[in-house]
C-alpha positions as CSV (number, residue, x, y, z in Angstrom):
1,M,4.6,22.2,-68.7
2,S,6.4,25.5,-69.1
3,N,4.8,28.9,-68.7
4,V,5.2,29.5,-72.4
5,D,2.3,27.0,-73.0
6,L,-0.1,29.1,-71.0
7,N,-2.2,31.2,-73.4
8,W,-4.6,32.7,-70.9
9,V,-4.9,36.4,-70.0
10,F,-4.0,37.0,-66.4
11,F,-5.0,40.0,-64.2
12,S,-3.8,41.9,-61.2
13,V,-5.7,44.5,-59.1
14,G,-3.7,46.5,-56.5
15,F,-5.4,48.0,-53.5
16,P,-4.0,50.8,-51.2
17,D,-5.5,49.0,-48.2
18,I,-7.1,45.7,-47.2
19,P,-10.5,45.8,-49.0
20,E,-13.1,45.3,-46.3
21,P,-15.1,43.3,-46.1
22,V,-13.1,40.7,-48.1
23,L,-16.4,38.9,-48.7
24,D,-17.5,41.7,-51.1
25,I,-14.4,41.0,-53.4
26,W,-15.1,37.3,-53.3
27,Q,-18.8,37.8,-54.3
28,V,-17.9,40.1,-57.1
29,L,-15.3,37.6,-58.4
30,T,-17.6,34.5,-58.2
31,G,-20.5,36.5,-59.7
32,F,-18.3,37.4,-62.7
33,L,-17.1,33.8,-63.1
34,E,-20.7,32.5,-62.9
35,R,-21.8,34.9,-65.7
36,E,-18.8,33.8,-67.8
37,R,-19.8,30.1,-67.1
38,S,-16.4,29.6,-65.6
39,L,-17.2,29.2,-61.9
40,P,-15.9,25.9,-60.4
41,K,-18.3,23.9,-58.3
42,M,-15.7,23.4,-55.6
43,F,-12.7,25.3,-54.3
44,E,-9.9,24.5,-51.9
45,L,-9.5,27.3,-49.4
46,S,-5.9,27.6,-48.3
47,P,-4.9,28.7,-44.8
48,L,-2.3,31.1,-46.3
49,A,-4.6,34.1,-46.0
50,R,-5.8,33.5,-42.4
51,H,-3.5,36.0,-40.8
52,G,-3.7,35.8,-37.0
53,E,-6.5,33.3,-37.0
54,D,-6.3,29.7,-35.6
55,I,-8.9,28.2,-38.0
56,L,-8.6,24.4,-38.2
57,G,-4.8,24.6,-38.1
58,E,-3.2,24.2,-41.5
59,E,-6.0,22.2,-43.0
60,R,-7.2,23.0,-46.5
61,L,-11.0,23.3,-46.7
62,R,-12.8,22.0,-49.8
63,L,-15.9,24.2,-50.1
64,T,-18.5,25.4,-52.6
65,P,-18.3,29.1,-53.6
66,D,-21.4,29.8,-51.4
67,A,-19.8,28.0,-48.5
68,I,-16.7,30.1,-48.9
69,S,-18.9,33.2,-48.8
70,S,-20.4,32.0,-45.5
71,F,-16.9,31.2,-44.2
72,L,-15.6,34.6,-45.1
73,A,-18.6,36.3,-43.5
74,S,-18.2,34.5,-40.2
75,K,-14.4,35.0,-39.8
76,K,-12.4,38.2,-39.6
77,L,-10.2,37.4,-42.5
78,V,-8.0,39.9,-44.4
79,G,-7.7,37.9,-47.6
80,F,-8.1,34.5,-49.3
81,S,-6.3,32.0,-51.4
82,V,-8.3,29.4,-53.3
83,N,-7.8,26.9,-56.1
84,A,-9.8,24.5,-58.1
85,G,-8.7,21.4,-60.0
86,R,-5.2,20.0,-60.4
87,H,-2.4,20.7,-62.8
88,P,-2.7,21.0,-65.8
89,K,-6.3,21.9,-65.1
90,M,-6.0,24.3,-62.1
91,I,-7.3,27.8,-61.6
92,W,-6.2,29.8,-58.6
93,F,-7.2,33.2,-57.1
94,S,-5.7,35.1,-54.2
95,L,-6.3,38.3,-52.3
96,L,-3.3,38.8,-50.1
97,N,-1.8,41.8,-48.3
98,A,1.8,42.8,-47.6
99,K,1.6,41.7,-43.9
100,G,4.5,43.5,-42.1
101,L,5.2,45.7,-45.2
102,G,1.9,47.5,-45.1
103,R,-1.8,47.0,-45.6
104,Q,-1.7,47.2,-49.4
105,S,-3.3,44.1,-51.0
106,E,-3.4,42.4,-54.4
107,L,-6.0,40.3,-56.1
108,R,-4.6,38.1,-58.9
109,C,-5.1,34.8,-60.7
110,Q,-3.1,31.9,-62.1
111,I,-4.6,29.7,-64.8
112,D,-3.5,26.4,-66.3
113,K,-3.7,25.9,-70.0
114,D,-6.6,23.3,-69.9
115,V,-8.9,25.2,-67.7
116,K,-12.1,26.9,-68.8
117,A,-11.6,30.6,-67.8
118,P,-12.5,34.1,-69.0
119,N,-9.9,35.6,-71.4
120,D,-11.0,39.2,-70.6
121,W,-11.2,40.4,-67.1
122,S,-12.3,44.0,-67.8
123,Q,-15.8,43.7,-66.4
124,L,-14.5,42.2,-63.2
125,V,-11.9,44.9,-62.8
126,Q,-14.3,47.7,-63.4
127,A,-16.8,46.3,-60.9
128,I,-14.1,46.0,-58.2
129,A,-12.8,49.5,-58.9
130,V,-16.3,50.9,-58.3
131,L,-16.7,48.9,-55.1
132,T,-13.4,49.9,-53.4
133,P,-10.5,52.2,-54.1
134,I,-7.7,50.7,-56.2
135,I,-4.1,51.7,-57.1
136,G,-4.4,50.1,-60.5
137,A,-5.4,47.1,-62.4
138,W,-3.9,45.4,-65.4
139,Q,-4.4,42.3,-67.6
140,W,-1.8,40.6,-69.8
141,Q,-1.1,37.6,-71.9
142,M,0.9,35.2,-69.8
143,P,3.4,33.8,-72.3
144,Y,4.7,37.2,-73.1
145,Q,4.9,38.5,-69.6
146,S,6.5,35.4,-68.2
147,W,9.2,35.7,-70.8
148,Q,9.8,39.4,-70.2
149,W,9.8,39.0,-66.4
150,N,12.0,35.8,-66.2
151,F,15.4,36.5,-64.8
152,R,16.4,32.9,-63.8
153,V,18.6,31.2,-66.3
154,D,19.0,28.2,-64.0
155,L,15.3,27.4,-64.0
156,G,15.1,26.5,-67.7
157,Y,15.0,29.9,-69.5
158,E,16.2,28.4,-72.8
159,R,13.8,25.5,-72.6
160,S,10.8,27.8,-72.2
161,F,11.8,30.9,-74.1
162,G,14.5,30.0,-76.6
163,E,18.0,31.4,-76.9
164,I,19.1,33.9,-74.3
165,P,20.0,37.2,-76.0
166,P,23.7,37.7,-75.8
167,G,23.3,41.3,-74.7
168,F,21.8,40.3,-71.4
169,R,24.0,41.1,-68.4
170,R,24.4,37.8,-66.4
171,W,25.6,37.1,-62.9
172,H,25.7,34.2,-60.4
173,E,24.3,34.4,-56.9
174,P,25.6,31.7,-54.5
175,S,22.9,29.8,-52.5
176,I,22.1,31.3,-49.2
177,D,23.0,28.2,-47.2
178,G,26.0,27.4,-49.2
179,I,24.4,24.2,-50.4
180,G,23.6,23.7,-54.1
181,N,24.6,25.6,-57.2
182,G,23.0,29.0,-56.5
183,R,21.2,31.0,-59.1
184,I,22.2,32.3,-62.5
185,L,20.4,35.6,-63.3
186,V,20.0,37.9,-66.2
187,D,19.2,41.7,-65.9
188,T,15.7,42.3,-67.2
189,S,15.5,45.9,-65.9
190,L,15.3,47.4,-69.4
191,N,12.9,44.8,-70.9
192,P,9.9,46.6,-72.4
193,G,7.5,44.1,-70.7
194,R,9.1,44.2,-67.2
195,P,7.0,45.1,-64.1
196,K,7.9,48.0,-61.8
197,E,7.3,47.8,-58.0
198,L,5.4,50.8,-56.8
199,I,5.3,49.6,-53.1
200,P,6.0,46.2,-51.7
201,T,3.8,43.5,-53.4
202,I,2.2,46.1,-55.8
203,N,3.5,46.4,-59.3
204,F,2.9,48.6,-62.3
205,Y,2.6,46.5,-65.6
206,P,3.2,48.2,-69.0
207,T,0.1,46.5,-70.6
208,A,-2.1,47.3,-73.6
209,E,-4.9,48.4,-71.3
210,M,-4.9,49.5,-67.7
211,W,-7.2,51.0,-65.0
212,L,-5.4,53.5,-62.9
213,G,-7.0,54.5,-59.6
214,P,-6.6,57.9,-57.8
215,H,-3.9,56.3,-55.6
216,F,-1.7,55.5,-58.6
217,W,-0.6,59.1,-59.4
218,Q,1.4,59.5,-56.2
219,Y,3.8,56.9,-57.6
220,A,3.9,58.1,-61.2
221,K,6.2,60.7,-62.7
222,C,3.4,62.3,-64.7
223,T,0.0,63.6,-63.7
224,K,-3.4,62.2,-64.7
225,E,-3.9,65.3,-66.9
226,E,-0.6,64.5,-68.8
227,A,-1.7,60.9,-69.3
228,L,-5.1,62.2,-70.7
229,A,-3.2,64.5,-73.0
230,A,-1.0,61.7,-74.5
231,D,-1.9,61.2,-78.1
232,F,-0.9,57.5,-78.4
233,F,-3.8,56.0,-76.5
234,I,-6.6,54.5,-78.7
235,E,-9.2,54.7,-75.9
236,K,-9.5,56.8,-72.8
237,R,-12.2,56.8,-70.2
238,D,-12.0,59.0,-67.1
239,T,-14.4,58.0,-64.3
240,P,-14.6,58.9,-60.6
241,H,-13.0,55.6,-59.7
242,Y,-10.3,55.0,-62.3
243,L,-8.8,56.3,-65.5
244,Y,-9.0,53.6,-68.2
245,L,-6.3,53.7,-70.9
246,K,-5.9,51.5,-73.9
247,C,-2.9,51.8,-76.2
248,W,-3.0,48.6,-78.3
249,P,-5.9,46.5,-79.6
250,E,-4.8,43.2,-78.0
251,P,-2.5,42.2,-75.1
252,F,1.2,42.7,-76.0
253,T,3.0,39.7,-77.4
254,R,6.4,41.2,-78.5
255,P,9.0,43.6,-77.1
256,D,10.1,44.8,-80.5
257,G,8.6,46.6,-83.5
258,E,5.6,48.8,-83.0
259,Q,4.6,46.9,-79.9
260,G,8.0,47.5,-78.3
261,R,7.8,51.2,-79.2
262,M,4.4,51.5,-77.6
263,Q,5.6,50.0,-74.4
264,Q,8.5,52.4,-74.5
265,R,6.0,55.3,-74.7
266,L,4.3,54.0,-71.6
267,W,7.6,53.8,-69.6
268,K,8.6,57.3,-70.7
269,L,5.2,58.8,-69.9
270,F,4.5,57.2,-66.5
271,F,8.0,57.0,-65.0
272,H,10.4,58.9,-67.3
273,E,12.2,55.6,-67.9
274,D,13.4,53.8,-71.0
275,C,13.5,50.3,-72.4
276,E,15.4,48.4,-75.0
277,W,15.2,45.2,-77.1
278,P,17.3,43.3,-77.7
279,P,19.2,43.7,-74.5
280,G,22.2,45.9,-74.7
281,S,21.1,47.6,-78.0
282,G,19.9,50.9,-76.4
283,T,17.0,50.9,-78.8
284,I,13.9,49.0,-80.0
285,C,14.6,46.9,-83.0
286,D,12.2,46.8,-86.0
287,E,12.1,43.0,-86.6
288,P,11.3,40.3,-84.1
289,M,14.3,39.0,-82.3
290,Y,14.5,36.2,-79.8
291,G,11.7,34.9,-77.6
292,P,9.4,31.8,-77.6
293,P,9.0,30.0,-80.9
């Protein structure tokens, strides 16, 4: 099943440090899922997040949410990676840090099409932002973002997203070991929906709504006051823990037309950068062009 089939809203929360204790993040997450009637009865806990700990080797533990709480409370863990179900009915959550690249961490999700899951993570994001400092948090519709982020032609771009716009710059990267066909890539650096790396493992996403913590502004090219003064946001809420900004009623689904121009405003405001659609045009076209059917 291709990413284009996934209709769920995904989220990301970036932290400037490892949120401690990790147990608090887990309990806020599972409490939110329980209120939304979306909490799985069992999770598999991956060893991926057990940095520096020799806990049952590489075994995956199958535990209830409460048992995972007890496990996290008893071990000095700096993150977690859990999943429930099997494809195409799997949901996955991870809180992972950048390891040797810094203590910054990210909480995010992955949701298969046939899973019961929330389609609005705002209450979770706001609860976490009050609990511990964040760089920022974003939520997006996965079909659109996976299309805008995708730069691998050789992994079935056309099967998932339709015709490759002819204006895309393409190039080939040989395989590292010299075996195989290597990778065929397209340049997505001017796509309206592209992410932007702020620091290793932590990205900015040009989404319809965002929660920007005090740590965000050291990476932006504008001040919080300039963002508050921008006249294109339809909702603004300044709190001690984050600045909430909403510029479009629903998650973006297109890089062109009014949605594309709104994303262009975000790039120009926050990073003094531009975007274009279709690729190579130098502008944002009025009518829908290319993309998933």
